[in-house]
Structure formats: structure tokens, C-alpha cells
C-alpha positions in Angstrom: -33.5 62.4 -91.8 -30.3 63.9 -93.0 -29.7 65.1 -96.5 -26.9 63.1 -98.2 -24.7 66.2 -98.7 -25.2 67.3 -95.1 -24.4 63.8 -93.8 -21.3 63.7 -95.9 -19.9 67.0 -94.7 -20.7 66.2 -91.1 -18.8 62.9 -91.4 -15.8 64.9 -92.7 -16.1 67.1 -89.6 -16.1 63.9 -87.4 -12.6 63.2 -88.9 -11.4 66.8 -88.4 -12.5 66.8 -84.7 -10.9 63.4 -84.2 -7.6 64.8 -85.7 -7.9 67.9 -83.5 -8.1 65.7 -80.4 -5.1 63.7 -81.6 -3.1 66.9 -82.5 -3.7 68.4 -79.0 -2.9 65.2 -77.4 0.5 65.1 -79.2 1.1 68.7 -78.3 0.3 67.9 -74.6 2.8 65.1 -74.6 5.5 67.3 -76.1 4.8 70.0 -73.6 4.8 67.6 -70.7 8.2 66.2 -71.9 9.5 69.8 -72.0 8.6 70.4 -68.4 5.5 72.5 -69.1 3.0 70.7 -67.0 0.5 73.6 -67.0 0.5 73.8 -70.8 0.3 70.0 -71.0 -2.8 70.1 -68.8 -4.4 72.8 -70.9 -3.7 70.8 -74.0 -5.0 67.5 -72.5 -8.2 69.3 -71.6 -8.4 70.7 -75.2 -7.9 67.2 -76.6 -10.7 65.9 -74.5 -13.0 68.7 -75.5 -12.3 68.0 -79.2 -13.1 64.4 -78.6 -16.4 65.5 -77.1 -17.1 67.6 -80.2 -16.5 64.6 -82.4 -18.9 62.5 -80.3 -21.5 65.3 -80.4 -21.4 65.2 -84.2 -21.4 61.3 -84.3 -24.5 61.2 -82.1 -26.3 63.9 -84.1 -25.7 62.1 -87.4 -27.0 58.8 -85.9 -30.0 60.5 -84.2 -31.0 62.0 -87.6 -31.0 58.5 -89.2 -27.6 59.0 -90.8 -24.6 56.8 -90.6 -21.7 58.3 -88.7 -18.3 57.2 -90.0 -15.5 56.6 -87.5 -12.2 57.7 -89.0 -8.8 56.1 -88.9 -6.1 57.9 -87.1 -3.9 60.4 -88.9 -0.5 60.8 -87.3 -0.1 64.4 -85.9 3.3 66.1 -85.6 5.3 65.0 -82.5 7.8 67.9 -82.3 7.3 71.6 -81.8 10.0 74.3 -81.8 8.8 76.2 -78.7 5.7 77.3 -76.9 5.0 80.4 -79.2 5.2 78.2 -82.3 3.0 75.6 -80.7 0.3 78.0 -79.9 0.6 79.6 -83.3 -0.1 76.1 -84.7 -3.1 75.8 -82.3 -4.6 79.1 -83.6 -4.0 78.1 -87.2 -5.7 74.8 -86.6 -8.7 76.5 -84.8 -9.1 78.9 -87.7 -9.1 75.9 -90.1 -11.8 74.2 -88.0 -13.8 77.5 -88.0 -13.6 77.5 -91.8 -14.8 73.9 -91.8 -17.8 74.7 -89.6 -18.6 77.6 -91.9 -18.6 75.2 -94.8 -21.2 73.0 -93.0 -23.3 76.1 -92.4 -23.2 76.9 -96.1 -24.2 73.3 -97.1 -27.0 73.4 -94.6 -28.3 76.7 -96.2 -27.9 75.4 -99.8 -29.7 72.2 -98.9 -32.4 74.0 -96.8 -31.6 71.8 -93.8 -32.6 74.3 -91.2 -32.6 71.8 -88.4 -28.9 71.1 -88.8 -28.2 74.7 -89.5 -29.7 75.5 -86.1 -27.9 72.7 -84.4 -24.5 73.7 -85.9 -24.7 77.2 -84.4 -23.4 75.8 -81.1 -20.2 75.0 -83.0 -20.0 78.4 -84.6 -20.1 80.0 -81.2 -17.6 77.5 -79.8 -15.1 78.4 -82.5 -15.4 82.1 -81.7 -14.6 81.3 -78.1 -11.8 78.9 -79.0 -10.0 81.4 -81.3 -10.4 84.2 -78.7 -8.9 82.0 -76.0 -5.9 81.0 -78.0 -5.3 84.6 -79.2 -5.3 85.6 -75.5 -2.7 82.9 -74.7 -0.5 84.1 -77.6 -0.8 87.7 -76.4 0.3 86.6 -72.9 3.2 84.6 -74.4 4.4 87.7 -76.3 4.3 89.7 -73.0 6.5 87.2 -71.1 8.8 86.5 -74.0 11.4 83.8 -73.2 11.4 84.9 -69.6 8.9 83.9 -66.9 7.7 80.8 -68.8 7.5 79.2 -65.4 4.9 81.7 -64.3 3.1 81.4 -67.7 3.0 77.6 -67.4 1.7 77.9 -63.8 -1.1 80.3 -64.8 -2.3 78.9 -68.1 -5.0 76.7 -66.6 -6.8 80.0 -65.6 -6.8 81.0 -69.2 -9.2 78.2 -70.4 -12.0 80.6 -70.6 -15.6 79.6 -70.2 -15.4 76.1 -68.6 -19.1 75.7 -68.6 -19.4 75.8 -72.4 -20.2 72.1 -72.5 -18.7 69.5 -74.8 
């Protein structure tokens, strides 16, 4: 059975993962409308991955006799200046999520919930991979500058990293 504090912070994370999915979906729509079909596909895949993260947490809460709370939708931004600023926003958001996951780890330790602490380690590792992947994309964008965005857009799907990482 989940401790009340652990259940509460996991439900907050459900909302954050849901927002992450919506944010990446909005970014994908923007990219697609700007002609960046490769970037859009990368972001659509990220949106789906974040949705799967949300579902993973919902199921865990329920499996542990908690009550998962399904959040309402918060409107993400619709416009982005350019690709570099979009990916800077992705990295900033992933770092925010990493901090949030670390807060869950801290609560688990404070509450001596070693089961959830062990379970949440998957997310800790996932965030390390997410941040590294986005930093790699930002580095490549800096290399191409404003030129060769067509090649970058074509090649971005190969930058998704470890596709077998699961949900």
C-alpha cells in the first residue's frame, strides 16, 4: 500500500507527464506546420513516450492500492521562435522533469518506501537518457546553424537514441 505522501507526489507526476505529452504534441504540430516533418515525427514519438510514462505511473499507483488522479489539460504554448529555441525549451522541460523525479526519490527515502524508490529508478535512468538525447540534438543544431536544416530534419529520427528503452 502506498504511503499518502508518496501517492500524492506520484499523482503530481502524473499531471507533469500528461503536460509533457501535450507540450511535445503542440511542438510537433508547430514543427509540422513549419515544414519540419522529421522534427515533427521525433516530437510525436516523444509525446507518445510521455503519455506512456504517465500511464506507467497511473498503473503503479493503482496496483499499490492508491488512487491515481487523472488531470485536466493545461494548454501548452502553440508558437515557437525557431528550432534551436524549441529544443532549448525541450531540454529545459526535461531538466524540470528530472528535478521532479528526484523529488519523488527524496520523498520515498524520507517515507522509507523502498519499493517505490526501487520502482522510480527506471524514471531516473530514463531522464538521464532524455537529457543526453536532447543535448545531442542541440549540439547538432549548433553545428548546422541556419543552413542545412533540411538535412537535420531528415536525419533527426536517427537521433532518438535507445528505442528499446520501453515506455
